[in-house]
N, C-alpha and C positions, 0 to 999 in steps of 0.2 A: 426550615431549619435543617442543616446537615447533621445527620446522626453521628456522634463521636464514635470512631472505630469502625464505621460502616464503609461501604464501597466508595461513596462520594468523598468522604473525608480522606481516604487513602489516595484517591486520584487527585484531589485538590492539593495535596501535599507535593505532588509531582509537577505542578504547573504554577503559573502566576495566579495568586489568589484573586486578583482583580479580574483577569481574563476568565478564570473558571466561574466566578460568581456571575459575570455578565452572560456567559454562554448558558448558564443554568436559568437565569432570569429571562433570556430570550425565548425559552421554551414555554413560558407561561407562569402560572402561579407556582412559586418556588416550593411551597410546602407540598402541594399535591404532586408536582413533577418529581421532587426528591423521593417521595414515597414510592412512586411508580418505578423510578430507576432502581431504587434499592431492592424492590421485589424482583425486578427483571434480572439483576445480577446476584440474587441471594444464593443461587445454587452453582454459581460459576467459580472456578478456581482463579483467584486473583494472583497474577504473576507480577514480576518486577517490570514488565514491559509497559510502555506508555499506551499501548493499544490493548483493549480488552473487549471480549465478545460475550454478550449475554444471550438471553433467549430471543429477544426481539430487537435489541439495540446493540450497536458497537460504540465504543468510546475511545477517544484519543486525548491524552492530556500531557503536554510537555511544554514548558516555557509559556509563551503567550498563545500557543496553538491549542485550542480546546474544541473538541468536536463530539457531539452526540448525534448519531445517525441511525435511523431505522434500517435494519438489515433488508427489509422488504423493498426499500427504495433503491437497492443496488442491482445492477445487471451484469457486473463482471468485477472480479477482484483477483489480483495476482502480485507476486513478488517481482520487483523491478530492479535490475542493475542499471545504473545510470552514470553518465560522466558529467560532472558539473561544468558549468560555463566558466566559473572562476578558476577551477583547477581541472582542466580537461584530461589530465593524465591519471587522475585518481577517481576510482569507482566508488560510488555510494549505493547503499541499499535502501529500498523503501517499499511500502505497500502502496499500490495504486488501486483506488476504488473508483469505479465508474457508476454514478447514479443514473437513474432513468432519464433525468433531464440535467443538462448543464455539463461543465467540463469535468475532467477527471480530478480526483483528489489524491495528492501524493503526500504520504506520511513517512518521513525518513526515520529509520531506526536501525538497530543492529541486525545482522543477518539471522542470528538465532531468534530474536524477537519477531522478525518478519516471518520466519518459518512457523513459529508457534501460532502467530495470529492468523496466518493463512489456513493452517490445519483446524483451528477453532472455528473459523468461518465455514469451512467445508463441512464440519460436523453439525454446526448449528443450522445450516441452510443447504441441505443436499440439492435443492432445486437451483442453487446459484452456481453459475460457472466460476470456478475457483482454480486458478493456475493459468499457465500460458502455453499456447501452442501456435505455430504458424497458421494452421487451418482456422483456428479461432480468430486470429488477427485478420485474416483475409475476409472471413465472413463479417466480422465487425466493421471493417472498412467498406465493404461492397454491398452488404445486405443487412444493415443494422435493424431496420423495422421488422423483418422476418425473424431475426435472432431474438429480439426483445419479445415478440409474440410467442416464440418458443419458450422463453424463460417464464413468461406469465402463465403459460399453459402448465409448465412443470410445477410452478408454485401452487396454482389452483388445484391441480390433481395430486399434489404432494408426491411427486415422482422425482427421482434423481435426474439431474440435467443430462447426465451421460446416457440415459436411456433414449433421449430425443436427439442428441447431437452425436453423430457417428465418429467424429474425430477424437483421438485421444487427448484428454486434457488432464495434466498431472499437476496437482497443487504444489508439488515440490520443484516444478520447473519454473525458473525465473525468466522474465523477458530480458533478452540480451541488450547491452547498451547500444544506443544509436550514436553514430559519429557526426557531430555538428560540423559546420564549415570551419569554425574556430578550432575544433579538435583536429581536423584534417590539416589545417595550416600548421598547427603545432607539431603534428607528426612529421610533416615534410621538413620543417625547420630542424627538428631533432635528428632526422635522418641525415640531413646535410652536415650537421655538427659532428655526428658520429663518423660519417664517411670522411669528412675533412680531418678528423682526429686520426683515423687510421692511415690516411695518406701522409699526414705529417709525421707520424711515428715511423712509417716505412722510409720516408725521406731521411729522417735523422739517423735511422739505423744504417742506411747505405752510405751516409757521409760522416760517420763517426770517426 
């Protein structure tokens, strides 16, 4: 049973009730799981963001997307500026979470909420790489097993990740957007339209 006025009740109000109840039920016995989650977030400052960070868990609840994730299962988190496939000229902001196994989890939200969430993650788990840098991306792509071993060591020794990873990793730095083939085509078309407009304007000016 969800405690009225508690953390879960506040987060449930931000999401589809059906999706929230199902996500909670998927974790096990609802009563015991609810009590555990309430304890985990009992000392956390609950913001208006759909993303919240407790001592051991992080939670996202908005619409039909509801997620409860152990922080210790994460190996990288950063703010991400991305260009949508449907609107390639408009940038959106999200938190990207990489678990130890499986694909990255992308959680869209405002830039302000993303910054707060990233800062809370960095405070809750100093051992976790939080933030983006080109050096981190290169290591992630080329030597991920060694990187994960380094993260496991930082967590087990309760050491900040920055003590083991020499490259600067700033939680305030967002990953820049990547230009998809669709975006590139759109940019080329837009450039042609702009150049054509300039040529037409000059032609009309000369023949007025």
